[in-house]
N, C-alpha and C positions, 0 to 999 in steps of 0.2 A: 453515136455521141452520147455522153453521159453528163448529167447535171449533178454535181456533187453538193451534198448538204454539209452543214457544219460538223455533225458528228463523224462523218466519214473523213473529212479533211483532217480533223484532230487525230483520228486513227492513222492516217497517212503520215502526218508530221511526227507521230510517236512511233513510227515504223512498226505498226502492228502487222505481223507477218501475213495473215490471210487477206487483209485489205491491200497491202502492198503487192502481194502475188496477183490478186484480181486485177489490179490497175497496171500491171507491168506492160501491157500492150496498148494502153490508152495513149493516143497521140496528142489529144488536146484536153485540157482541163477547163471545164465550164462551171461557173458558179454565178450566183445572183448577188445583187447589191445588198439584199437582205442578209445573206450569209456573211458578206464582208462586215456588215454592221454587228451581227451576232459575235463574230470572232473578235472584232476590236473591242466590243463591250466586255467580252471575257478577259481580254488582255488588260483592260482598264481595272478589272477587279482582281487581277492576279498579283501574287507576291513577286512575280518576275515580269512586271509590266513592260519594262524597256526591252528585255530579251524577247518576249512574246510579240510585241508590236513589230520588232525588226523581223522576226521569223515569219510572221503573218504577211507583212508587207512584201517581203521577198517572194513568198508563195503567190500572193496576188499578182505579182508582175509576170508570173508564168501562166496565168489563167486568162481566159476570155470571160469578162464580167458582163452579165446581162442585167440591164436595168429594167425596172418595172414600168410598163406603159399602160395605156388605157385598156388595150385588149387583154392584157394579163390581169389587170384589176377587175375586169368584168368576169373573167374565168374564176378568179378568187372568190368573188361574191356568190356566184352560182354554186361553186363547190362547197363553200362554207355553209350555205343554206341547206344543201343536200345532206351534208354530214350532220347538221343540227337536227334536221327533220328525222334522220335515222337514229338519232340519239347516240351518235358516234363522233362527237367533235374531237378535233386534234388541235394541238397548239397552233395559234394563228400564223406564226412565222413559217410553220411547216406546210401550210396549205399552198 
């Protein structure tokens, strides 16, 4: 099982060859509600807002969307602290 992040999904939707090739045997697409929010935010800021919202919504309907729960929030907190202590923070949504 793979959990796809926003940057990979955008590459899939743009038919980027190496990503599409890698995903050719993937049976289920899994994303998080954070990714849904990031993509819809991008669509809201796009010059092709209506087209992008439709494309993204269609894509979401083919995915299993995982919501954030307490156990995931706890893991997020621990991982964010570890990365901070190592001096290697990453964008919060990517944690």
